[in-house]
C-alpha positions, -999 to +999 in steps of 0.1 A: +000+000+000+014+034-009+023+056+021+017+093+024+041+114+043+030+144+063+053+173+070+040+179+105+063+209+111+050+226+080+014+219+091+020+234+125+036+265+110+006+270+086-020+266+113-002+289+137+000+315+109-038+311+105-043+320+141-042+287+159-027+286+194+005+266+200-014+235+212-041+233+185-019+226+155+001+200+174-030+182+185-044+184+149-012+169+135-013+141+161-048+132+151-040+132+114-009+110+121-029+085+140-055+084+112-027+076+088-015+047+110-048+029+108-044-005+092-068-004+063-058-040+052-084-054+077-114-037+062-138-058+042-136-055+004-164-056-021-154-092-029-156-101+008-191-086+010-202-104-022-189-137-010-206-133+024-239-124+007-236-154-016-231-177+015-261-162+033-283-167+002-272-203-002-280-209+034-314-193+031-323-214-001-312-246+017-333-238+047-362-229+025-358-263+008-358-282+040-388-263+053-407-271+021-399-308+024-411-308+061-443-290+052-451-313+023-444-343+044-467-330+072-495-323+047-492-358+031-492-373+066-523-353+075-541-362+043-534-399+049-546-397+085-578-380+074-586-407+048-584-436+072 
């Protein structure tokens, strides 16, 4: 993954020139630096989401099939019992 460097000293100088106090630009650059350090490799990709969606749909179709067999079996059994 490409890295982006941040000249924190330059940022601090610019923010101070814009009227920030001494503490504000330093805090802002710390926050930006921490945001850059976040590991984005652990985020889900579109492929991950598509694969998960496909797995969920397969499970739902399988469950629907099983329920259908159970209901048909129950109806057949009920019809047989009623005709005795």
